[in-house]
C-alpha positions as a Markdown table, in Angstrom:
| # | Residue | x | y | z |
|---|---|---|---|---|
| 1 | Met | -2.6 | 20.1 | 8.0 |
| 2 | Phe | -2.1 | 16.3 | 8.1 |
| 3 | Arg | 0.8 | 14.9 | 6.0 |
| 4 | Leu | 0.6 | 11.3 | 5.0 |
| 5 | Ala | 3.5 | 9.5 | 3.2 |
| 6 | His | 2.7 | 6.5 | 0.9 |
| 7 | Ile | 5.3 | 4.0 | -0.3 |
| 8 | Ser | 4.6 | 0.6 | -1.8 |
| 9 | Asp | 6.1 | -2.5 | -3.5 |
| 10 | Val | 9.5 | -2.3 | -1.8 |
| 11 | His | 10.2 | -5.9 | -2.6 |
| 12 | Leu | 13.0 | -5.9 | -0.1 |
| 13 | Pro | 16.3 | -6.5 | -1.9 |
| 14 | Ala | 18.9 | -9.1 | -0.8 |
| 15 | Leu | 16.6 | -12.0 | -1.4 |
| 16 | Pro | 17.5 | -14.9 | 1.0 |
| 17 | Gln | 18.6 | -18.1 | -0.8 |
| 18 | Pro | 15.6 | -20.4 | -1.0 |
| 19 | Arg | 15.8 | -24.1 | -0.3 |
| 20 | Leu | 15.1 | -26.5 | -3.2 |
| 21 | Arg | 11.9 | -27.7 | -1.6 |
| 22 | Glu | 10.7 | -24.0 | -1.3 |
| 23 | Leu | 11.1 | -23.7 | -5.1 |
| 24 | Ala | 8.8 | -26.6 | -5.8 |
| 25 | Ser | 5.9 | -24.2 | -6.3 |
| 26 | Lys | 5.0 | -21.0 | -8.0 |
| 27 | Arg | 8.2 | -19.6 | -6.3 |
| 28 | Ile | 10.4 | -21.1 | -9.0 |
| 29 | Ile | 8.8 | -18.6 | -11.6 |
| 30 | Gly | 9.3 | -15.6 | -9.2 |
| 31 | Tyr | 12.9 | -16.7 | -8.4 |
| 32 | Val | 13.9 | -16.9 | -12.1 |
| 33 | Asn | 12.2 | -13.5 | -12.7 |
| 34 | Trp | 14.1 | -12.0 | -9.7 |
| 35 | Arg | 17.4 | -13.4 | -10.8 |
| 36 | Gln | 17.0 | -12.2 | -14.4 |
| 37 | Asn | 15.2 | -8.8 | -13.9 |
| 38 | Arg | 14.5 | -7.6 | -10.5 |
| 39 | Lys | 17.9 | -8.2 | -8.9 |
| 40 | Gln | 19.3 | -5.5 | -11.0 |
| 41 | Ala | 16.3 | -3.2 | -11.2 |
| 42 | Met | 15.3 | -3.1 | -7.5 |
| 43 | Thr | 18.1 | -2.2 | -5.1 |
| 44 | Glu | 18.6 | -1.4 | -1.4 |
| 45 | Gly | 20.3 | 1.8 | -2.4 |
| 46 | Ser | 17.2 | 3.1 | -4.2 |
| 47 | Leu | 15.0 | 2.1 | -1.2 |
| 48 | Asp | 17.3 | 3.8 | 1.3 |
| 49 | Leu | 17.3 | 7.1 | -0.7 |
| 50 | Leu | 13.5 | 7.1 | -0.7 |
| 51 | Thr | 13.0 | 6.2 | 2.9 |
| 52 | Thr | 15.5 | 8.9 | 4.0 |
| 53 | Asp | 13.6 | 11.4 | 2.0 |
| 54 | Ile | 10.4 | 10.3 | 3.7 |
| 55 | Val | 11.9 | 10.7 | 7.1 |
| 56 | Asp | 13.2 | 14.1 | 6.2 |
| 57 | Ala | 9.7 | 15.2 | 5.1 |
| 58 | Asp | 8.6 | 14.4 | 8.6 |
| 59 | Pro | 5.0 | 13.2 | 7.8 |
| 60 | Asp | 2.4 | 12.7 | 10.5 |
| 61 | His | 2.0 | 9.1 | 9.3 |
| 62 | Ile | 3.4 | 6.6 | 6.8 |
| 63 | Val | 1.5 | 3.9 | 4.9 |
| 64 | Val | 2.9 | 0.9 | 3.0 |
| 65 | Thr | 0.6 | -0.7 | 0.5 |
| 66 | Gly | 2.1 | -4.2 | 0.3 |
| 67 | Asp | 4.6 | -6.4 | -1.5 |
| 68 | Leu | 7.3 | -6.1 | 1.1 |
| 69 | Thr | 8.6 | -9.5 | 0.1 |
| 70 | Asn | 9.4 | -11.2 | -3.2 |
| 71 | Leu | 8.7 | -14.9 | -2.8 |
| 72 | Ala | 7.0 | -15.0 | 0.7 |
| 73 | Leu | 10.0 | -16.9 | 2.2 |
| 74 | Arg | 10.1 | -17.2 | 6.0 |
| 75 | Gln | 13.3 | -15.1 | 6.2 |
| 76 | Glu | 11.7 | -12.4 | 4.0 |
| 77 | Phe | 8.9 | -11.9 | 6.5 |
| 78 | Glu | 11.5 | -11.6 | 9.3 |
| 79 | Asn | 13.5 | -9.1 | 7.3 |
| 80 | Ala | 10.3 | -7.1 | 6.5 |
| 81 | Arg | 9.4 | -6.9 | 10.1 |
| 82 | Leu | 12.9 | -5.4 | 10.8 |
| 83 | Trp | 12.4 | -2.9 | 8.0 |
| 84 | Leu | 9.0 | -1.8 | 9.4 |
| 85 | Gln | 10.6 | -1.3 | 12.8 |
| 86 | Ala | 13.2 | 0.9 | 11.2 |
| 87 | Leu | 10.7 | 2.8 | 9.3 |
| 88 | Gly | 8.7 | 3.7 | 12.4 |
| 89 | Pro | 6.7 | 2.4 | 15.4 |
| 90 | Pro | 3.2 | 1.0 | 14.8 |
| 91 | Ala | 1.7 | 4.2 | 16.0 |
| 92 | Lys | 3.4 | 6.0 | 13.1 |
| 93 | Val | 3.3 | 3.4 | 10.3 |
| 94 | Thr | 0.5 | 1.4 | 8.8 |
| 95 | Ala | 1.0 | -1.5 | 6.4 |
| 96 | Ile | -1.1 | -3.9 | 4.4 |
| 97 | Pro | 0.0 | -7.0 | 2.4 |
| 98 | Gly | 0.3 | -7.4 | -1.4 |
| 99 | Asn | 0.1 | -10.4 | -3.6 |
| 100 | His | 3.8 | -11.2 | -3.3 |
| 101 | Asp | 3.3 | -11.5 | 0.5 |
| 102 | Ala | 0.7 | -14.2 | -0.2 |
| 103 | Tyr | 2.7 | -15.7 | -3.0 |
| 104 | Val | 2.0 | -19.3 | -2.0 |
| 105 | Pro | -0.9 | -20.9 | 0.0 |
| 106 | Arg | -0.7 | -20.3 | 3.8 |
| 107 | Ala | 1.9 | -17.6 | 3.5 |
| 108 | His | -0.6 | -15.1 | 4.9 |
| 109 | His | -0.3 | -16.7 | 8.3 |
| 110 | Arg | 3.2 | -15.3 | 8.6 |
| 111 | Tyr | 2.5 | -11.7 | 7.8 |
| 112 | Arg | -0.7 | -11.7 | 9.9 |
| 113 | Ala | 1.5 | -12.7 | 12.9 |
| 114 | Leu | 4.8 | -11.0 | 12.3 |
| 115 | Trp | 3.5 | -7.7 | 10.9 |
| 116 | Ala | 0.4 | -7.5 | 13.1 |
| 117 | Pro | 1.4 | -4.4 | 15.1 |
| 118 | Trp | 1.4 | -2.4 | 11.9 |
| 119 | Met | -1.8 | -4.0 | 10.6 |
| 120 | Arg | -4.4 | -3.5 | 13.3 |
| 121 | Gly | -7.1 | -1.0 | 14.3 |
| 122 | Asp | -6.6 | 2.0 | 16.5 |
| 123 | Ile | -3.5 | 1.8 | 18.6 |
| 124 | Asp | -3.3 | 3.4 | 22.0 |
| 125 | Glu | 0.2 | 4.9 | 21.8 |
| 126 | Thr | 0.8 | 4.0 | 25.5 |
| 127 | Glu | 0.2 | 0.3 | 24.9 |
| 128 | Asp | 2.8 | -2.3 | 23.8 |
| 129 | Ala | 1.7 | -2.8 | 20.2 |
| 130 | Glu | 4.5 | -5.3 | 19.7 |
| 131 | His | 2.4 | -8.0 | 21.4 |
| 132 | Ile | -0.7 | -7.9 | 19.1 |
| 133 | Asp | -1.2 | -11.5 | 18.0 |
| 134 | Arg | -2.8 | -11.3 | 14.5 |
| 135 | Ala | -3.8 | -8.9 | 11.8 |
| 136 | Ile | -7.5 | -8.9 | 10.8 |
| 137 | Phe | -8.8 | -7.1 | 7.7 |
| 138 | Pro | -10.3 | -4.6 | 7.2 |
| 139 | Phe | -9.1 | -2.4 | 10.1 |
| 140 | Met | -9.4 | 1.4 | 10.8 |
| 141 | Arg | -7.0 | 3.8 | 12.5 |
| 142 | Arg | -8.0 | 7.3 | 13.4 |
| 143 | Lys | -5.1 | 9.8 | 13.2 |
| 144 | Gly | -6.2 | 13.3 | 13.9 |
| 145 | Asn | -9.0 | 14.2 | 11.4 |
| 146 | Val | -8.0 | 11.3 | 9.1 |
| 147 | Ala | -9.3 | 7.7 | 9.1 |
| 148 | Ile | -7.0 | 5.1 | 7.6 |
| 149 | Ile | -8.8 | 1.9 | 6.5 |
| 150 | Gly | -6.6 | -1.0 | 5.6 |
| 151 | Leu | -7.8 | -3.8 | 3.2 |
| 152 | Ser | -6.1 | -7.0 | 2.1 |
| 153 | Ser | -6.4 | -8.0 | -1.5 |
| 154 | Ala | -3.5 | -10.5 | -1.1 |
| 155 | Val | -4.4 | -14.0 | -2.1 |
| 156 | Ala | -2.3 | -16.8 | -3.5 |
| 157 | Ser | -2.8 | -17.0 | -7.3 |
| 158 | Ala | -2.0 | -19.4 | -10.1 |
| 159 | Pro | 1.4 | -19.3 | -11.8 |
| 160 | Phe | 1.9 | -16.3 | -14.1 |
| 161 | Met | -1.0 | -14.5 | -12.4 |
| 162 | Ala | -1.0 | -11.7 | -9.8 |
| 163 | Thr | -4.6 | -11.2 | -9.2 |
| 164 | Gly | -6.2 | -10.0 | -5.9 |
| 165 | Arg | -9.5 | -10.4 | -4.2 |
| 166 | Leu | -11.3 | -8.8 | -1.3 |
| 167 | Gly | -14.3 | -11.0 | -0.8 |
| 168 | Arg | -17.9 | -10.3 | 0.4 |
| 169 | Arg | -17.2 | -10.4 | 4.1 |
| 170 | Gln | -14.4 | -7.9 | 4.0 |
| 171 | Thr | -16.2 | -5.4 | 1.8 |
| 172 | Ala | -19.3 | -5.6 | 4.0 |
| 173 | Arg | -17.1 | -4.6 | 7.0 |
| 174 | Leu | -15.5 | -1.9 | 4.8 |
| 175 | Glu | -18.9 | -0.3 | 4.3 |
| 176 | Thr | -19.5 | -0.2 | 8.1 |
| 177 | Leu | -16.1 | 1.4 | 8.7 |
| 178 | Leu | -16.7 | 4.0 | 5.9 |
| 179 | Gln | -20.1 | 4.9 | 7.5 |
| 180 | Glu | -18.5 | 5.2 | 11.0 |
| 181 | Ala | -15.8 | 7.5 | 9.7 |
| 182 | Arg | -18.3 | 9.6 | 7.8 |
| 183 | Asp | -20.4 | 10.0 | 10.9 |
| 184 | Glu | -17.3 | 11.3 | 12.7 |
| 185 | Arg | -16.6 | 13.7 | 9.7 |
| 186 | Leu | -13.1 | 12.2 | 9.1 |
| 187 | Phe | -11.1 | 12.3 | 5.9 |
| 188 | Arg | -11.3 | 8.6 | 4.8 |
| 189 | Val | -8.2 | 7.0 | 3.2 |
| 190 | Ile | -8.6 | 3.4 | 1.9 |
| 191 | Leu | -5.4 | 1.4 | 1.5 |
| 192 | Val | -5.5 | -1.5 | -1.0 |
| 193 | His | -2.7 | -3.2 | -2.8 |
| 194 | His | -4.4 | -3.8 | -6.2 |
| 195 | Pro | -5.9 | -0.8 | -8.1 |
| 196 | Pro | -9.7 | -0.8 | -7.6 |
| 197 | Lys | -10.2 | -0.4 | -11.4 |
| 198 | Leu | -8.5 | -2.1 | -14.3 |
| 199 | Ile | -7.1 | 0.6 | -16.6 |
| 200 | Asp | -5.0 | -1.5 | -19.0 |
| 201 | Pro | -6.9 | -4.5 | -20.5 |
| 202 | Gly | -3.5 | -6.1 | -21.1 |
| 203 | Arg | -3.0 | -6.4 | -17.3 |
| 204 | Ala | -6.1 | -8.5 | -16.7 |
| 205 | Leu | -4.1 | -11.3 | -15.1 |
| 206 | Arg | -2.9 | -8.8 | -12.5 |
| 207 | Arg | -6.3 | -7.2 | -11.7 |
| 208 | Leu | -8.5 | -7.1 | -8.5 |
| 209 | Thr | -11.0 | -9.7 | -9.6 |
| 210 | Asp | -13.8 | -8.3 | -7.5 |
| 211 | Gly | -12.9 | -4.6 | -7.8 |
| 212 | Tyr | -16.5 | -3.9 | -8.4 |
| 213 | Arg | -17.1 | -4.6 | -4.7 |
| 214 | Leu | -14.8 | -1.9 | -3.6 |
| 215 | Arg | -16.1 | 0.6 | -6.2 |
| 216 | Arg | -19.7 | -0.1 | -5.2 |
| 217 | Ala | -18.8 | 0.4 | -1.5 |
| 218 | Val | -17.2 | 3.8 | -2.3 |
| 219 | Glu | -20.1 | 4.8 | -4.5 |
| 220 | Arg | -22.6 | 4.1 | -1.8 |
| 221 | Phe | -20.7 | 5.2 | 1.4 |
| 222 | Gly | -18.1 | 7.5 | 0.1 |
| 223 | Ala | -14.3 | 8.0 | 0.7 |
| 224 | Glu | -12.0 | 10.8 | 0.1 |
| 225 | Leu | -8.9 | 9.0 | -1.1 |
| 226 | Val | -7.8 | 5.5 | -2.3 |
| 227 | Leu | -4.1 | 4.6 | -2.2 |
| 228 | His | -2.6 | 1.5 | -4.0 |
| 229 | Gly | 0.5 | 0.1 | -5.4 |
| 230 | His | 1.0 | -3.1 | -7.5 |
| 231 | Asp | 1.5 | -1.7 | -11.0 |
| 232 | His | 4.9 | -0.2 | -10.2 |
| 233 | Ile | 3.9 | 3.1 | -11.8 |
| 234 | Arg | 3.0 | 6.6 | -10.8 |
| 235 | Ala | -0.8 | 7.0 | -11.4 |
| 236 | Val | -3.6 | 9.5 | -10.7 |
| 237 | Thr | -7.1 | 8.1 | -11.6 |
| 238 | Ala | -10.5 | 8.3 | -9.9 |
| 239 | Ile | -13.6 | 6.2 | -9.1 |
| 240 | Arg | -17.2 | 7.4 | -8.5 |
| 241 | Gly | -18.3 | 8.5 | -5.1 |
| 242 | Pro | -21.8 | 9.6 | -3.9 |
| 243 | His | -20.9 | 13.3 | -4.3 |
| 244 | Gly | -18.4 | 13.3 | -7.1 |
| 245 | Thr | -15.2 | 11.5 | -8.0 |
| 246 | Val | -12.8 | 10.0 | -5.5 |
| 247 | Pro | -9.0 | 10.4 | -6.2 |
| 248 | Val | -7.2 | 7.1 | -6.6 |
| 249 | Ile | -3.4 | 7.4 | -6.3 |
| 250 | Gly | -0.8 | 4.8 | -7.2 |
| 251 | Val | 2.9 | 4.9 | -6.6 |
| 252 | Pro | 5.8 | 3.1 | -8.3 |
| 253 | Ala | 7.9 | 0.5 | -6.7 |
| 254 | Gly | 9.8 | 1.8 | -3.7 |
| 255 | Ser | 13.0 | 0.0 | -4.6 |
| 256 | Ser | 13.1 | 0.7 | -8.3 |
| 257 | Gly | 15.9 | 2.7 | -9.7 |
| 258 | Pro | 15.7 | 6.2 | -11.3 |
| 259 | Ser | 14.3 | 6.7 | -14.8 |
| 260 | Asp | 12.8 | 9.5 | -16.8 |
| 261 | Gly | 9.2 | 8.2 | -16.8 |
| 262 | Pro | 6.5 | 7.3 | -14.3 |
| 263 | Lys | 8.1 | 4.0 | -13.3 |
| 264 | Ser | 11.0 | 5.7 | -11.6 |
| 265 | Gly | 11.3 | 4.6 | -7.9 |
| 266 | Gly | 9.2 | 6.9 | -5.8 |
| 267 | Tyr | 6.6 | 7.6 | -3.2 |
| 268 | Ala | 3.8 | 10.2 | -2.6 |
| 269 | Leu | 3.1 | 12.8 | 0.1 |
| 270 | His | -0.6 | 13.7 | 0.7 |
| 271 | Glu | -1.3 | 16.9 | 2.5 |
| 272 | Val | -4.9 | 17.1 | 3.9 |
| 273 | Glu | -6.4 | 20.4 | 5.0 |
| 274 | Glu | -9.9 | 20.9 | 6.4 |
| 275 | Ser | -12.5 | 23.6 | 5.7 |
| 276 | Pro | -16.2 | 23.7 | 6.7 |
| 277 | Asp | -17.4 | 22.6 | 3.3 |
| 278 | Cys | -14.6 | 20.6 | 1.7 |
| 279 | Trp | -11.3 | 18.9 | 2.1 |
| 280 | His | -8.2 | 20.3 | 0.4 |
| 281 | Leu | -5.9 | 17.6 | -0.8 |
| 282 | Thr | -2.4 | 18.1 | -2.3 |
| 283 | Val | -0.7 | 15.0 | -3.8 |
| 284 | Ile | 3.0 | 15.4 | -4.2 |
| 285 | His | 4.8 | 12.6 | -6.1 |
| 286 | Arg | 8.6 | 12.4 | -5.4 |
| 287 | Cys | 10.9 | 10.2 | -7.3 |
| 288 | Leu | 14.5 | 9.3 | -7.8 |
| 289 | Asp | 16.5 | 11.3 | -10.4 |
| 290 | Gln | 19.4 | 10.3 | -12.5 |
| 291 | Ser | 21.8 | 12.4 | -10.4 |
| 292 | Gly | 21.3 | 10.2 | -7.4 |
| 293 | Gly | 18.8 | 12.4 | -5.5 |
| 294 | Val | 15.1 | 12.6 | -4.9 |
| 295 | Lys | 13.0 | 15.3 | -6.6 |
| 296 | Glu | 9.3 | 16.3 | -7.0 |
| 297 | Ala | 7.9 | 14.7 | -10.1 |
| 298 | Met | 4.2 | 15.8 | -9.9 |
| 299 | Arg | 1.9 | 17.9 | -7.8 |
| 300 | Val | -1.9 | 17.6 | -8.1 |
| 301 | Gln | -4.6 | 19.4 | -6.0 |
| 302 | Phe | -8.1 | 18.4 | -5.2 |
| 303 | Asp | -11.0 | 20.0 | -3.5 |
| 304 | Ile | -13.3 | 17.3 | -2.2 |
| 305 | Lys | -16.8 | 18.1 | -1.0 |
| 306 | Arg | -17.6 | 17.0 | 2.5 |
| 307 | Pro | -20.7 | 14.8 | 2.9 |
C-alpha cells in the first residue's frame, strides 16, 4: 500500500512587514485582508498540529498544492523554502504553487528558483536535489506504483480576483505524461491548485479559467486521482474519465483553526492499493478539533478500474 499525504494553502503565518513600495500593487488588498481576517484565523499553532500529525502518520510521500505565501513577498519565499525543508527532503515532498505565490507579476521567478528541488521531475535520491536551478511545469515523479504529476495554475490576476490558468502548452504536455504513466500502469495523481471544475457559481472570480483543458485531458487520457486546494474547504467531487469518474479531492487551509464544519484546518491521507483489475483508494480526511487535537473527519473509498 502507498500512503500519500496532501496539505494545501498553508499561507505561512508570521507575515513579514512589507515595505511601502511593495504595497503599491494588488498587495495592499491582500495585506488589509490578512490584517483584518487571516491573521486571527490562520495560525502557526494550527499548522504545527497538522504537520506533526502528518509526520506521525508516516506517509510514503507528501504533496503540497500551493499557496505557501500570502503576498508573494521576497522573505515569504525564503520562509516557505525553510518550511519545505522542515517538512521533508525533495525525495519525500512534492509541491506546486498557488495563486498567492504568483500574487503580483514576476513573483513566479522566485518560487521557480527557491522551491525548484520540490517542483521537478523524477529525483534520483542519491543526487543533490538542492542545486536544481528552476522548476518547469508540468513535471512527473514516479514513486513506487504511483505517478505524481504537478501542474501550475498560478498566475497573477487582477485585484479582487483569484483566478488560475494552465494554458495550451502545459495541458499538451500533461496529456503526454498521462499517456506515459498509463503505459507504465501507474496510479496517476494530478496536483493542481485550483479545482478543475467550478462548483459554486458565486466563486467565478476564483475559478480555473481554462479548467475545460484539464477536464478534456483527463477525459481523453485518464487519471486516477486529482488533488487541489484553493477553496479552503474539505471537498469530494469528480470529473469524467475514459472509463468512469475520476475522484477530485480538495482539502481545507492547512493553517486554519478548528471548527465544526468542512472548513476546519486539515489535510488528507490517500491509501492506494493495487489489484489486477482495479485500484483501491481510501481517502481519509483529518482535521483539527475543538479540544486541540487532530481527528478523522471523513473516510471515503473508491474502486477505480484500471485501463
